[in-house]
C-alpha positions in Angstrom: -42.1 -34.5 42.3 -44.4 -31.6 41.6 -48.1 -32.2 42.1 -49.9 -32.5 38.8 -52.8 -30.3 40.0 -50.2 -27.5 40.7 -48.7 -28.0 37.3 -52.1 -27.7 35.7 -52.7 -24.3 37.4 -49.4 -22.7 36.8 -49.0 -20.1 34.0 -46.1 -18.0 32.8 -46.2 -14.8 35.0 -45.0 -12.8 32.0 -47.7 -13.9 29.5 -50.7 -14.6 31.7 -52.0 -11.0 31.6 -52.4 -11.0 27.8 -52.7 -14.7 26.9 -53.0 -18.2 28.3 -49.3 -18.4 29.3 -49.4 -22.2 29.0 -46.3 -24.1 30.2 -44.7 -27.3 29.0 -43.2 -29.6 31.7 -39.7 -30.6 30.6 -37.8 -33.5 32.1 -39.4 -33.0 35.5 -37.0 -30.0 36.0 -38.3 -27.1 33.9 -41.5 -25.3 33.0 -41.2 -23.7 29.5 -43.7 -21.1 28.3 -45.2 -22.0 25.0 -45.5 -18.3 24.0 -42.4 -16.4 25.1 -39.9 -19.2 25.7 -39.0 -18.3 29.2 -37.8 -21.3 31.2 -38.6 -21.6 34.8 -36.6 -24.1 36.9 -38.0 -26.5 39.4 -35.7 -26.6 42.4 -36.3 -29.0 45.2 -39.8 -29.8 43.8 -40.7 -26.1 43.9 -41.4 -24.2 40.6 -39.5 -20.9 40.6 -42.0 -18.7 38.8 -40.1 -15.4 38.9 -39.9 -13.5 35.6 -36.2 -12.6 36.3 -35.4 -16.3 36.7 -37.2 -17.2 33.4 -35.3 -14.4 31.7 -31.9 -16.0 32.7 -32.8 -19.0 30.5 -34.8 -17.5 27.7 -31.9 -17.8 25.2 -30.9 -21.3 26.3 -31.9 -24.1 23.9 -34.2 -26.6 25.6 -31.7 -29.4 24.9 -29.0 -27.4 26.7 -30.9 -26.8 29.9 -29.2 -28.4 32.9 -31.0 -31.3 34.6 -31.4 -30.8 37.4 -31.4 -27.0 37.4 -28.6 -25.3 39.4 -29.4 -24.0 42.8 -30.7 -20.4 43.0 -28.2 -17.6 43.5 
């Protein structure tokens, strides 16, 4: 499980320069940006906060996200 203090500190790397970049914690498997909709997977309890990874899931509906996320390529 991801440490709550870490979750409180994390921000969307795409949005944080211009806004708060706040993230929602979804099913203990995803971090979803409240502003741009990028979805960052949590793999082996490690948030993968790469913009390219968030881009892969931006058009996926939240209810369609795989839980747990697939392994990274």
